[in-house]
C-alpha positions as CSV (number, residue, x, y, z in Angstrom):
1,M,-59.0,-30.4,0.4
2,T,-56.2,-27.9,0.6
3,A,-53.8,-28.3,3.8
4,T,-54.4,-25.1,6.0
5,S,-53.5,-24.2,9.9
6,T,-54.3,-21.5,12.1
7,G,-52.8,-18.9,14.0
8,S,-49.3,-19.4,12.3
9,R,-46.7,-17.6,13.2
10,A,-44.7,-15.2,11.2
11,S,-41.5,-16.9,11.1
12,T,-42.8,-20.1,10.2
13,G,-39.4,-21.2,8.6
14,S,-37.5,-21.9,12.0
15,D,-41.1,-23.9,13.6
16,F,-39.3,-27.5,12.8
17,A,-36.2,-26.3,13.9
18,E,-37.5,-25.1,17.5
19,L,-39.6,-28.5,17.7
20,N,-36.3,-30.7,16.6
21,R,-34.0,-28.8,19.5
22,R,-36.9,-29.8,21.8
23,V,-37.1,-33.3,20.3
24,N,-33.0,-33.8,20.5
25,A,-32.8,-32.2,23.8
26,Q,-34.9,-35.1,25.0
27,G,-32.7,-37.9,23.2
28,L,-35.9,-39.5,21.4
29,L,-34.1,-39.5,18.1
30,R,-31.5,-42.4,19.9
31,R,-31.3,-45.9,18.4
32,Q,-33.2,-48.1,20.4
33,P,-31.1,-51.9,19.7
34,A,-33.2,-53.7,22.5
35,Y,-36.7,-52.8,21.3
36,Y,-35.2,-53.9,17.5
37,A,-33.8,-57.2,18.7
38,V,-36.9,-58.2,20.7
39,R,-39.3,-57.0,17.5
40,L,-37.0,-58.4,14.7
41,S,-36.7,-61.9,16.6
42,L,-40.9,-62.2,17.7
43,V,-41.4,-61.5,13.6
44,S,-38.9,-64.2,12.7
45,L,-40.6,-66.6,15.0
46,M,-43.9,-65.7,13.6
47,V,-42.8,-66.4,10.0
48,V,-40.8,-69.6,11.1
49,A,-43.6,-70.9,13.3
50,G,-46.0,-69.9,10.3
51,W,-44.0,-72.2,7.7
52,T,-43.2,-75.0,11.0
53,A,-46.9,-74.9,10.8
54,F,-47.3,-75.1,7.3
55,F,-45.5,-78.6,6.8
56,L,-46.6,-80.2,9.9
57,V,-50.9,-79.6,9.0
58,G,-49.6,-81.5,5.5
59,S,-51.8,-81.6,2.6
60,S,-55.7,-80.6,4.7
61,W,-57.7,-78.2,4.3
62,W,-56.7,-76.6,7.6
63,T,-53.8,-75.1,6.0
64,L,-55.8,-72.4,5.3
65,L,-56.1,-71.4,8.7
66,V,-52.3,-71.5,8.3
67,A,-52.6,-69.1,5.3
68,A,-54.3,-66.6,7.8
69,F,-51.6,-66.6,10.3
70,L,-49.1,-66.2,7.6
71,S,-50.6,-62.8,6.3
72,V,-50.4,-61.5,9.4
73,A,-46.5,-62.5,9.6
74,F,-46.3,-60.9,6.2
75,A,-47.8,-57.8,7.3
76,Q,-45.4,-57.7,10.3
77,L,-42.6,-58.4,8.1
78,A,-43.3,-55.6,5.8
79,L,-43.7,-53.2,8.7
80,V,-40.1,-54.1,10.1
81,A,-39.1,-53.3,6.3
82,H,-40.3,-50.0,6.4
83,D,-38.5,-49.3,9.6
84,L,-35.4,-50.4,8.3
85,A,-36.1,-48.4,5.1
86,H,-36.4,-45.3,7.2
87,R,-32.6,-46.5,9.1
88,Q,-35.1,-46.9,12.7
89,V,-32.6,-50.2,13.1
90,F,-29.3,-49.2,12.0
91,R,-27.3,-46.0,11.7
92,T,-26.1,-47.1,8.3
93,K,-26.7,-47.2,4.7
94,R,-25.4,-51.1,4.2
95,P,-27.0,-53.1,7.0
96,S,-30.2,-51.4,6.5
97,E,-30.1,-52.5,2.7
98,I,-29.1,-55.9,3.5
99,A,-31.8,-57.0,6.3
100,G,-34.5,-55.0,4.0
101,R,-34.2,-57.2,1.4
102,L,-33.7,-60.2,3.8
103,A,-37.3,-59.3,4.8
104,G,-38.8,-57.5,1.4
105,N,-37.5,-59.6,-1.5
106,I,-36.8,-62.7,0.1
107,G,-39.2,-63.0,3.0
108,V,-42.4,-61.1,1.6
109,G,-41.7,-61.0,-2.3
110,M,-41.6,-57.4,-2.9
111,S,-38.5,-55.4,-4.2
112,Y,-37.0,-53.5,-1.6
113,G,-35.3,-50.8,-3.5
114,W,-38.5,-50.1,-5.5
115,W,-40.9,-49.7,-2.4
116,M,-38.2,-47.6,-0.7
117,D,-38.0,-45.2,-3.6
118,K,-41.7,-44.9,-3.9
119,H,-41.8,-44.5,-0.1
120,T,-39.3,-41.7,-0.1
121,R,-41.6,-39.8,-2.4
122,H,-44.4,-40.0,-0.7
123,H,-42.6,-38.8,2.5
124,N,-41.3,-36.0,0.9
125,N,-44.3,-34.8,-0.5
126,P,-47.4,-36.5,1.6
127,N,-50.4,-36.2,0.0
128,H,-49.4,-33.8,-3.1
129,D,-51.7,-34.6,-6.0
130,D,-48.6,-34.3,-8.8
131,L,-45.8,-35.8,-6.3
132,D,-47.3,-38.1,-3.8
133,P,-46.8,-42.0,-5.5
134,D,-49.3,-43.1,-3.2
135,V,-52.3,-40.4,-4.4
136,A,-51.3,-41.2,-8.3
137,P,-54.6,-41.8,-9.9
138,E,-54.3,-45.6,-10.4
139,V,-57.4,-48.2,-10.1
140,L,-58.6,-45.8,-6.7
141,I,-58.8,-42.4,-7.5
142,W,-58.0,-39.5,-4.5
143,A,-58.7,-36.2,-6.2
144,T,-61.5,-35.1,-8.1
145,K,-60.0,-33.8,-10.9
146,S,-58.2,-36.8,-11.4
147,A,-61.5,-38.7,-11.5
148,L,-62.9,-36.7,-14.5
149,G,-62.8,-38.0,-17.8
150,R,-63.2,-41.8,-16.8
151,R,-65.0,-44.2,-18.9
152,G,-65.8,-47.9,-19.0
153,L,-64.6,-50.3,-16.0
154,A,-62.5,-47.6,-14.8
155,A,-65.3,-45.2,-13.8
156,F,-67.4,-47.8,-12.8
157,I,-64.5,-48.3,-9.8
158,T,-64.6,-44.7,-9.7
159,R,-68.1,-44.0,-8.9
160,H,-68.5,-46.7,-6.5
161,Q,-64.7,-46.8,-4.8
162,A,-65.7,-46.2,-1.3
163,G,-67.6,-49.6,-1.4
164,L,-65.1,-51.3,-2.9
165,F,-62.3,-50.4,-1.3
166,F,-61.8,-53.0,1.1
167,P,-62.3,-55.8,-1.5
168,L,-59.4,-53.8,-3.9
169,L,-57.5,-54.8,-1.2
170,T,-57.5,-58.0,-1.4
171,L,-55.3,-57.4,-4.4
172,L,-52.3,-55.6,-2.9
173,G,-50.3,-58.0,-2.0
174,I,-50.1,-59.1,-5.7
175,D,-50.0,-55.4,-6.9
176,L,-46.9,-54.9,-4.7
177,K,-45.2,-58.1,-6.6
178,V,-46.5,-56.7,-10.3
179,S,-44.8,-53.4,-9.4
180,S,-41.7,-54.7,-8.2
181,V,-41.2,-56.4,-11.3
182,K,-41.8,-53.5,-13.2
183,A,-39.6,-51.3,-11.6
184,I,-37.0,-53.9,-11.8
185,R,-37.7,-54.5,-15.7
186,A,-37.4,-50.7,-15.9
187,R,-34.2,-50.2,-13.9
188,T,-35.3,-47.9,-11.6
189,V,-34.0,-49.4,-8.4
190,K,-30.6,-49.9,-7.9
191,R,-29.1,-53.5,-8.3
192,P,-31.8,-54.8,-10.2
193,G,-29.9,-57.8,-10.7
194,L,-29.6,-58.6,-7.1
195,E,-33.4,-57.5,-6.7
196,A,-34.4,-59.9,-9.2
197,A,-32.5,-62.9,-8.1
198,L,-34.0,-62.5,-4.4
199,L,-37.4,-62.3,-5.8
200,I,-37.2,-65.3,-7.6
201,I,-35.5,-66.7,-4.4
202,H,-38.8,-66.0,-3.1
203,A,-41.1,-67.1,-5.8
204,V,-39.4,-70.7,-6.1
205,A,-39.5,-71.4,-2.5
206,Y,-43.1,-70.3,-2.2
207,L,-44.4,-71.9,-4.8
208,S,-42.6,-74.8,-4.6
209,A,-43.3,-75.5,-0.8
210,L,-47.2,-74.9,-1.8
211,F,-47.3,-77.4,-4.7
212,I,-45.2,-80.4,-3.4
213,V,-47.0,-80.4,0.5
214,L,-50.6,-79.4,-1.2
215,S,-52.9,-80.6,-4.0
216,P,-53.1,-78.5,-6.6
217,L,-56.6,-77.1,-5.6
218,Q,-55.2,-76.5,-1.8
219,A,-52.2,-74.7,-2.9
220,V,-54.4,-72.2,-5.5
221,A,-56.4,-71.7,-2.1
222,F,-53.6,-71.2,-0.3
223,I,-52.5,-68.4,-2.3
224,V,-55.4,-66.7,-2.6
225,V,-56.4,-66.7,1.3
226,H,-52.7,-65.8,2.3
227,Q,-52.4,-63.2,-0.2
228,A,-56.0,-62.0,-0.2
229,L,-55.7,-61.5,3.8
230,F,-52.0,-60.1,3.5
231,G,-53.1,-57.1,1.2
232,V,-56.2,-56.6,3.6
233,Y,-54.0,-56.0,6.7
234,L,-51.1,-54.4,4.8
235,G,-53.5,-51.8,3.3
236,M,-55.7,-51.5,6.8
237,T,-52.0,-50.0,8.3
238,F,-51.5,-47.7,5.8
239,A,-55.1,-46.3,4.9
240,P,-55.6,-44.2,8.2
241,N,-52.6,-42.4,8.1
242,H,-53.3,-39.9,5.1
243,K,-56.3,-41.3,3.2
244,G,-59.0,-38.4,3.4
245,M,-56.4,-35.5,5.0
246,P,-55.9,-32.1,3.3
247,H,-53.8,-32.2,-0.2
248,P,-51.3,-29.7,-0.3
249,D,-50.3,-26.9,-3.2
250,G,-46.7,-26.9,-2.0
251,T,-46.3,-23.7,-0.6
252,E,-46.0,-24.9,3.1
253,D,-43.2,-24.9,5.1
254,Y,-42.4,-29.0,6.2
255,L,-43.7,-28.7,9.7
256,R,-47.3,-27.9,7.9
257,K,-46.3,-29.9,4.9
258,Q,-46.1,-33.0,7.1
259,V,-48.5,-32.4,10.2
260,L,-51.7,-31.3,8.3
261,T,-51.7,-34.4,5.7
262,S,-51.4,-36.7,8.2
263,R,-53.6,-38.5,10.5
264,N,-52.7,-40.3,14.0
265,V,-55.1,-43.3,15.5
266,R,-55.2,-43.7,19.3
267,G,-56.2,-47.3,20.5
268,G,-53.1,-48.3,23.2
269,W,-51.1,-51.1,23.0
270,F,-52.8,-53.4,20.6
271,V,-53.2,-50.4,17.9
272,D,-49.5,-49.8,18.2
273,V,-48.6,-53.6,17.4
274,A,-51.0,-53.6,15.0
275,L,-50.3,-50.9,12.9
276,G,-46.7,-51.3,13.3
277,G,-45.8,-47.8,15.0
278,L,-47.6,-45.9,12.3
279,N,-50.9,-45.1,14.4
280,Y,-48.2,-42.1,15.4
281,Q,-48.1,-40.8,11.6
282,I,-47.4,-37.3,12.7
283,E,-44.8,-38.2,14.9
284,H,-42.9,-40.1,12.3
285,H,-43.6,-38.1,9.2
286,L,-41.9,-35.3,11.3
287,F,-39.2,-37.4,12.8
288,P,-39.1,-40.9,9.9
289,G,-35.9,-41.7,11.7
290,M,-37.2,-41.7,15.2
291,P,-37.7,-45.7,16.5
292,T,-41.0,-46.5,16.8
293,P,-41.2,-47.3,20.7
294,N,-40.0,-43.6,21.0
295,L,-42.7,-41.9,18.7
296,R,-45.6,-42.7,21.8
297,K,-43.2,-40.6,23.8
298,V,-42.6,-37.5,21.7
299,Q,-46.1,-37.2,21.0
300,P,-47.0,-35.0,23.7
301,I,-44.3,-32.6,22.6
302,V,-45.5,-32.5,19.0
303,R,-49.2,-32.1,20.0
304,E,-48.1,-29.1,22.4
305,Y,-46.2,-28.1,19.9
306,C,-48.5,-27.5,17.0
307,A,-50.9,-26.1,20.0
308,E,-48.2,-23.5,20.4
309,V,-47.3,-22.4,16.9
310,G,-51.6,-22.9,15.6
311,V,-51.0,-26.1,13.6
312,A,-53.8,-28.3,13.5
313,Y,-53.3,-31.7,15.2
314,E,-55.8,-34.6,13.8
315,E,-56.4,-37.4,16.3
316,T,-59.1,-40.0,16.0
317,T,-59.9,-43.6,16.3
318,L,-59.1,-46.6,14.2
319,I,-62.8,-47.0,13.1
320,E,-63.2,-43.2,12.0
321,S,-60.2,-43.1,10.4
322,Y,-61.6,-45.6,8.3
323,R,-65.0,-43.7,8.1
324,Q,-63.0,-40.5,7.2
325,A,-61.3,-42.2,4.1
326,L,-64.1,-43.6,2.8
327,R,-66.0,-40.7,3.2
328,H,-63.5,-39.1,1.1
329,L,-63.7,-41.7,-1.6
330,H,-67.2,-41.5,-2.1
331,E,-66.9,-37.5,-2.4
332,V,-64.2,-37.7,-5.1
333,G,-66.6,-40.3,-7.1
334,A,-69.2,-37.8,-6.9
335,P,-69.0,-36.5,-10.4
336,L,-69.3,-39.6,-12.1
337,R,-72.0,-40.6,-10.4
338,A,-74.0,-37.3,-11.4
């Protein structure tokens, strides 16, 4: 798919500047320290409560319920790391990096530096086949031209990737760790020594707790349940945002490049909390540094402005967003099924 818009004005280069002026006039780019103080406290309490419950339950198969709870806590911690990377919490770089490494490397076991670099490239060129790492051809294929020529197991996965999408998400948590280690070994992250040390601390603490408190079989089951559910939840927070949306050709201005490739998800406060505010994906891509609670407030301004300048604005339900993403995956694999 190629990004398109309707009824664009002659001076498209100034479109975002005008929108930015209107948003700034409303003060919606200001930091929200009270909100993040509460959110960071609640997420930290979730993580502490989860590990406290783990030690209290002890060597019991009931610990798998704790694993499920911690998968949610880990995903929420990863969403906090996302906001830290965009400097939504702190204005300056140093406290953002310190808190980001605590949440990402020690809390989740994922390299904050690697993920920040990857996510920055995604924001610069969302859904661009050659420049966005989130649509690069790997296990899943998001562009038909990338599917051509696949053989063996890779071809089998591509043929059936729509049906395999959610099962493959169970491996996302492990993939984040493997990608983090690869990036550190390749020294593509800043301060690789520090990043590696923090990941080792996470791994030692995590595995020691499991294999000291639980039996070997229970520990392995805990890891499988915890990492699988964490991967599914985290993947489901990002999948609705761009998957199945148009792929730009690189000629679009900033406003159109961000809006036309993004999809919003409506659903009220529960969806807001579950997706960490990423359900306002259009607004987030236009203003990545905007604090999460302001995304809901800026949405009417952005939607009205897009209608004014003739740019298509996509918003749907959570279920429909997954349906569109799966439909796109199915269509991409069609040549191999033929």
